Backbone as a chain_set.jsonl record, in Angstrom:
{"seq": "MCIVEVLEFRLKCKIIVDMKGPKLLPKKITSKMNKRETTKYEKLIQDWIKTGEDMVKAQAESVDYGRKIDKMENPTAAQKKKDKKLIDAGFKAESKAFKKADEYDEYVEKLKKKYA", "coords": {"N": [[108.123, 62.676, -115.3], [107.279, 59.564, -116.768], [103.602, 57.707, -116.846], [104.214, 55.09, -116.778], [107.414, 55.318, -115.547], [105.787, 56.299, -112.493], [104.39, 53.437, -111.815], [106.263, 51.614, -112.243], [107.688, 52.87, -109.897], [105.808, 53.119, -108.105], [105.172, 50.989, -107.305], [107.395, 49.669, -106.381], [108.203, 51.475, -104.671], [105.508, 50.713, -102.793], [106.466, 47.578, -101.575], [108.659, 48.181, -100.006], [107.243, 50.229, -97.598], [103.945, 50.597, -96.928], [102.075, 53.04, -97.024], [98.964, 54.429, -96.434], [98.031, 56.653, -94.845], [96.139, 58.435, -91.562], [93.991, 56.475, -89.824], [90.557, 57.568, -89.834], [88.864, 59.708, -87.426], [85.477, 59.51, -86.289], [82.433, 59.677, -87.568], [80.12, 60.855, -86.381], [82.464, 62.556, -84.317], [83.143, 63.993, -86.146], [81.104, 65.605, -86.974], [80.372, 67.315, -84.922], [83.063, 69.161, -84.648], [83.906, 72.846, -84.695], [85.134, 75.093, -88.239], [87.387, 76.111, -87.616], [88.633, 73.949, -86.318], [88.052, 71.422, -88.464], [90.134, 71.931, -90.242], [92.213, 72.361, -89.306], [92.389, 69.62, -88.693], [92.229, 68.271, -91.025], [94.136, 69.789, -92.662], [96.298, 68.509, -91.37], [96.241, 65.341, -91.708], [96.376, 65.947, -94.875], [99.507, 66.533, -94.3], [100.467, 63.714, -92.944], [100.211, 62.16, -95.18], [101.25, 63.429, -96.841], [104.332, 63.455, -96.185], [104.184, 61.108, -95.971], [104.264, 60.018, -98.406], [106.625, 60.845, -98.574], [108.566, 60.129, -97.567], [109.261, 56.583, -97.828], [110.081, 57.539, -101.312], [112.171, 58.346, -101.074], [113.214, 56.227, -98.756], [113.426, 54.333, -101.001], [115.292, 54.772, -103.213], [117.808, 55.69, -101.863], [117.821, 52.136, -100.727], [118.17, 51.988, -103.651], [120.012, 52.704, -105.018], [121.838, 51.507, -102.559], [121.732, 49.059, -102.713], [123.202, 48.815, -105.53], [125.557, 50.23, -105.545], [126.545, 48.32, -103.406], [126.994, 45.501, -105.646], [129.432, 46.347, -107.094], [132.948, 46.312, -107.624], [134.944, 48.235, -106.206], [133.622, 50.871, -104.993], [133.81, 54.256, -104.79], [135.283, 56.804, -102.889], [133.163, 59.089, -104.057], [130.644, 57.592, -104.173], [130.408, 55.99, -102.332], [130.239, 57.898, -100.18], [128.038, 59.768, -101.379], [126.03, 58.208, -101.269], [125.69, 57.667, -98.639], [125.131, 60.306, -97.724], [121.721, 59.32, -98.806], [121.18, 57.656, -97.737], [120.92, 58.92, -94.501], [119.38, 60.597, -95.884], [117.711, 59.366, -95.594], [116.494, 58.267, -93.305], [115.907, 61.279, -92.312], [113.998, 61.847, -93.134], [112.359, 60.126, -92.65], [112.715, 60.392, -89.574], [110.457, 62.727, -89.714], [107.98, 62.412, -91.025], [107.168, 60.24, -88.829], [107.592, 62.162, -87.222], [105.406, 63.901, -87.678], [102.483, 61.956, -87.549], [102.455, 61.692, -85.121], [101.799, 63.902, -84.153], [99.472, 64.11, -85.503], [98.168, 61.978, -83.878], [98.604, 63.24, -81.613], [96.822, 64.681, -82.384], [94.656, 64.159, -82.586], [93.406, 62.432, -80.297], [93.304, 64.953, -78.606], [89.889, 65.709, -79.609], [88.992, 63.555, -78.924], [88.215, 63.434, -76.529], [87.515, 65.382, -76.821], [85.26, 66.269, -77.803], [84.472, 63.116, -77.162]], "CA": [[107.733, 61.445, -115.036], [106.047, 59.187, -117.961], [103.63, 57.037, -116.313], [105.176, 54.432, -116.762], [107.396, 55.206, -114.298], [105.688, 56.983, -112.011], [103.611, 53.288, -111.753], [107.203, 50.999, -111.445], [107.913, 54.335, -108.701], [104.853, 53.584, -107.083], [105.495, 49.37, -106.608], [108.34, 50.086, -105.349], [107.807, 52.296, -102.844], [104.44, 49.336, -101.79], [107.554, 46.454, -101.245], [109.184, 48.708, -98.788], [106.39, 50.319, -96.973], [102.542, 51.527, -97.593], [101.771, 54.716, -96.382], [98.012, 54.921, -96.526], [97.764, 57.997, -94.187], [95.133, 58.206, -91.204], [92.999, 56.128, -89.514], [89.844, 58.439, -89.5], [87.434, 59.768, -86.832], [84.512, 58.171, -86.367], [81.705, 60.778, -88.613], [79.838, 61.379, -85.056], [82.73, 63.396, -83.491], [83.598, 65.041, -87.082], [80.163, 67.107, -87.139], [80.898, 68.137, -84.365], [83.91, 70.51, -85.07], [83.598, 74.042, -85.562], [85.535, 74.899, -89.101], [88.913, 76.303, -87.311], [89.417, 72.377, -86.141], [88.009, 70.793, -89.469], [90.637, 72.826, -91.008], [93.724, 72.295, -88.874], [92.48, 68.347, -88.729], [93.052, 68.003, -92.447], [96.102, 69.893, -92.809], [96.796, 66.661, -90.691], [96.213, 64.272, -92.696], [97.492, 65.814, -95.318], [100.843, 65.94, -93.224], [100.741, 62.484, -92.536], [100.094, 61.383, -96.007], [102.435, 63.656, -97.656], [105.909, 63.27, -95.856], [104.708, 59.211, -95.155], [105.059, 59.466, -99.197], [108.464, 61.099, -99.583], [110.216, 59.159, -96.916], [109.238, 56.292, -98.843], [110.567, 57.774, -102.227], [113.358, 58.773, -99.88], [114.703, 55.194, -98.229], [112.98, 53.446, -102.26], [116.684, 55.792, -103.719], [119.2, 54.317, -100.923], [118.07, 50.994, -101.003], [118.332, 51.031, -105.497], [121.427, 53.393, -104.459], [122.838, 50.818, -101.765], [122.345, 47.73, -103.802], [123.878, 49.204, -107.553], [127.324, 49.713, -104.94], [126.857, 46.725, -103.366], [127.459, 44.929, -107.021], [130.755, 46.628, -107.174], [134.014, 45.776, -106.84], [135.713, 49.032, -105.263], [132.777, 51.881, -104.772], [135.03, 55.348, -105.202], [135.315, 57.71, -102.173], [131.836, 59.773, -104.552], [130.24, 57.033, -104.881], [130.439, 56.326, -100.88], [129.195, 60.019, -99.778], [126.812, 59.978, -101.896], [125.736, 56.451, -100.684], [126.044, 57.869, -96.691], [123.839, 60.758, -98.352], [121.172, 58.871, -99.244], [121.489, 57.638, -95.807], [120.905, 60.387, -94.595], [118.143, 62.034, -96.658], [116.287, 58.114, -95.833], [116.424, 58.182, -91.751], [116.061, 62.757, -92.15], [112.244, 61.925, -94.087], [111.194, 58.175, -91.564], [112.031, 61.084, -88.869], [109.392, 64.104, -90.317], [107.197, 61.402, -91.054], [107.11, 60.282, -87.805], [106.784, 63.303, -85.985], [103.661, 64.372, -87.76], [102.197, 61.045, -87.001], [102.695, 61.686, -83.592], [101.205, 65.191, -83.908], [97.852, 64.126, -85.193], [98.022, 61.247, -83.291], [97.932, 63.765, -80.797], [94.908, 66.11, -81.934], [93.106, 63.377, -82.415], [93.404, 62.025, -78.907], [92.625, 65.764, -78.016], [88.887, 66.235, -80.251], [88.321, 62.793, -78.854], [88.442, 63.643, -75.13], [86.505, 67.0, -75.915], [83.558, 65.367, -78.004], [83.842, 62.043, -77.058]], "C": [[106.629, 60.575, -115.973], [105.025, 57.895, -116.744], [103.825, 55.375, -115.759], [105.938, 53.776, -115.349], [106.865, 54.931, -113.121], [104.589, 54.851, -111.271], [104.643, 52.18, -111.572], [107.711, 52.138, -109.772], [107.285, 53.835, -108.18], [104.441, 51.728, -106.725], [106.219, 49.163, -106.429], [108.575, 50.395, -104.699], [106.179, 50.775, -101.755], [105.609, 48.218, -101.439], [107.726, 46.984, -100.441], [108.123, 49.367, -97.419], [104.803, 51.317, -97.105], [101.848, 52.146, -96.406], [99.842, 54.735, -97.351], [97.202, 55.698, -96.242], [96.839, 57.272, -92.573], [94.166, 57.01, -90.885], [91.984, 57.501, -89.301], [88.318, 58.769, -88.646], [85.887, 59.684, -87.052], [83.347, 59.824, -87.264], [80.356, 61.252, -87.12], [80.873, 62.501, -84.083], [83.113, 64.969, -84.974], [82.971, 66.153, -87.546], [80.244, 67.727, -86.137], [81.629, 69.392, -83.917], [83.554, 71.255, -85.501], [84.611, 74.219, -87.418], [87.247, 74.709, -88.683], [89.412, 74.57, -87.311], [88.959, 71.347, -87.554], [89.15, 70.979, -90.471], [91.875, 72.246, -90.497], [93.853, 70.317, -89.218], [92.44, 67.586, -90.349], [93.425, 67.854, -93.101], [96.86, 68.667, -92.272], [97.179, 65.94, -91.565], [96.716, 64.563, -94.273], [99.336, 65.565, -95.858], [101.012, 64.891, -93.775], [100.868, 61.69, -94.355], [101.348, 61.788, -96.707], [103.794, 63.701, -97.208], [105.985, 61.455, -95.575], [105.555, 58.825, -96.952], [106.125, 59.802, -99.542], [109.273, 60.317, -98.866], [109.614, 58.399, -97.499], [109.465, 55.926, -100.086], [112.112, 57.396, -101.348], [114.276, 57.137, -99.615], [113.782, 54.13, -100.339], [115.085, 54.25, -102.989], [117.847, 55.261, -102.779], [119.065, 53.376, -100.919], [119.048, 50.464, -103.338], [119.911, 52.18, -105.113], [122.452, 52.008, -103.782], [122.945, 49.803, -103.17], [123.304, 47.815, -105.07], [125.546, 49.745, -106.332], [127.456, 49.036, -104.356], [128.002, 45.819, -104.07], [129.261, 45.507, -107.211], [131.806, 46.591, -106.632], [135.233, 47.12, -105.15], [135.123, 50.903, -105.764], [134.414, 53.353, -104.69], [134.402, 56.324, -104.191], [133.431, 58.392, -102.528], [130.84, 59.162, -103.933], [129.684, 56.727, -102.677], [129.248, 57.037, -100.15], [127.551, 59.722, -100.906], [125.321, 58.324, -101.534], [125.179, 56.916, -98.991], [124.338, 59.112, -96.952], [122.874, 60.431, -97.642], [120.858, 58.538, -98.093], [120.914, 57.838, -94.973], [119.508, 60.882, -94.241], [117.304, 60.687, -95.672], [115.848, 59.083, -94.556], [115.703, 60.001, -92.217], [114.537, 61.917, -92.417], [111.316, 61.435, -93.026], [110.899, 59.602, -90.643], [111.107, 63.003, -89.036], [108.174, 63.195, -90.911], [106.515, 60.666, -90.12], [106.425, 61.277, -86.998], [105.221, 63.568, -86.695], [102.905, 63.48, -88.137], [101.679, 61.61, -86.182], [101.875, 63.181, -83.496], [99.796, 64.831, -83.919], [97.652, 63.481, -84.675], [96.806, 62.425, -82.193], [96.618, 64.82, -80.457], [93.636, 65.465, -82.346], [92.076, 62.416, -80.968], [92.546, 63.22, -78.195], [91.166, 65.141, -78.464], [88.689, 64.878, -79.906], [87.836, 62.74, -77.708], [86.862, 65.055, -75.697], [84.913, 66.646, -76.715], [83.247, 64.411, -77.841], [82.488, 61.954, -75.829]], "O": [[105.418, 60.796, -115.961], [105.674, 57.27, -115.905], [103.618, 54.79, -114.696], [105.714, 52.837, -114.585], [107.078, 53.874, -112.527], [104.077, 55.019, -110.164], [104.235, 51.436, -110.681], [108.014, 51.625, -108.695], [107.86, 53.672, -107.103], [103.525, 51.377, -105.981], [106.209, 47.979, -106.091], [109.239, 49.816, -103.839], [106.091, 50.287, -100.628], [105.241, 47.994, -100.286], [106.999, 46.585, -99.53], [108.318, 48.916, -96.291], [104.733, 52.524, -97.34], [101.323, 51.82, -95.342], [99.634, 54.989, -98.538], [96.086, 55.845, -96.74], [96.796, 56.062, -92.351], [93.526, 56.591, -91.849], [92.454, 58.459, -88.688], [87.18, 58.387, -88.917], [85.341, 59.843, -88.144], [83.88, 60.928, -87.37], [79.783, 62.317, -87.345], [80.331, 63.217, -83.241], [83.249, 66.188, -84.874], [83.41, 67.149, -88.121], [80.195, 68.945, -86.306], [81.228, 70.311, -83.203], [82.899, 71.144, -86.537], [84.737, 73.077, -87.858], [88.064, 73.858, -89.037], [90.263, 74.058, -88.039], [89.693, 70.362, -87.643], [89.173, 70.269, -91.476], [92.588, 71.63, -91.289], [94.82, 69.741, -89.717], [92.648, 66.391, -90.561], [93.535, 66.96, -93.94], [97.821, 68.065, -92.749], [98.274, 65.889, -92.125], [97.326, 63.698, -94.9], [100.004, 65.044, -96.752], [101.557, 64.79, -94.874], [101.622, 60.74, -94.566], [102.247, 61.041, -97.093], [104.547, 64.082, -98.105], [106.92, 60.728, -95.239], [106.532, 58.114, -97.182], [106.716, 59.364, -100.529], [110.361, 59.863, -99.22], [108.887, 59.083, -98.219], [109.328, 54.765, -100.47], [112.785, 56.379, -101.177], [115.407, 56.847, -100.006], [113.967, 52.915, -100.267], [115.946, 53.377, -102.874], [118.681, 54.432, -103.142], [120.166, 52.864, -101.122], [119.74, 49.618, -103.905], [120.925, 51.482, -105.092], [123.488, 51.593, -104.302], [123.71, 49.74, -104.132], [124.033, 46.901, -105.456], [126.629, 49.344, -106.758], [128.622, 48.644, -104.363], [129.122, 45.473, -103.697], [130.14, 44.691, -107.491], [131.943, 46.759, -105.42], [135.776, 46.968, -104.055], [135.694, 51.771, -106.422], [135.628, 53.186, -104.568], [133.253, 56.724, -104.377], [132.553, 58.294, -101.671], [130.096, 59.808, -103.195], [128.776, 57.277, -102.054], [128.086, 56.872, -99.779], [126.338, 59.553, -100.785], [124.17, 57.911, -101.674], [124.271, 56.334, -98.398], [123.162, 58.961, -96.623], [122.693, 60.745, -96.465], [120.162, 59.294, -97.416], [120.232, 56.933, -94.492], [118.854, 61.271, -93.274], [116.303, 61.031, -95.044], [115.205, 60.133, -94.575], [114.545, 59.766, -92.564], [114.158, 61.316, -91.412], [110.23, 61.831, -92.603], [109.785, 60.124, -90.591], [111.33, 64.072, -88.467], [107.286, 63.953, -91.302], [105.348, 60.36, -90.364], [105.351, 61.338, -86.4], [104.135, 63.395, -86.143], [102.338, 63.796, -89.183], [100.545, 62.079, -86.284], [101.298, 63.353, -82.422], [99.002, 65.004, -82.994], [96.488, 63.718, -84.352], [95.6, 62.568, -81.987], [95.966, 65.334, -79.548], [92.445, 65.759, -82.451], [90.927, 62.023, -80.764], [91.555, 63.02, -77.494], [90.923, 64.079, -77.891], [87.896, 64.515, -80.775], [86.887, 61.962, -77.61], [85.802, 65.397, -75.174], [83.782, 66.769, -76.245], [82.077, 64.117, -78.09], [81.842, 60.914, -75.695]]}, "num_chains": 1, "name": "protein.A"}
């Protein structure tokens, strides 16, 4: 992918949803965390962001293909099947992203109770 394609893709994705990532913990809590907690916390943040980006990408592909199919007079069975497959992939990616977000929120609440 060239830079122009990447920028266009990011622009399309921003229109759908803006996954900036989680709200970070305050400095007073992160300074008290041990190495294992810090590592898990950073991994959860990275997972949240990655799954969010994957979700946006899958949904963007699904929407683009769905709009393309809607313009056609008589889409073939294979085209309808591909559209359904892309929609399912978008929902699976969304489910995975929400699961990671919930996992992060649960861990942050645990840390807040422990250190606040």
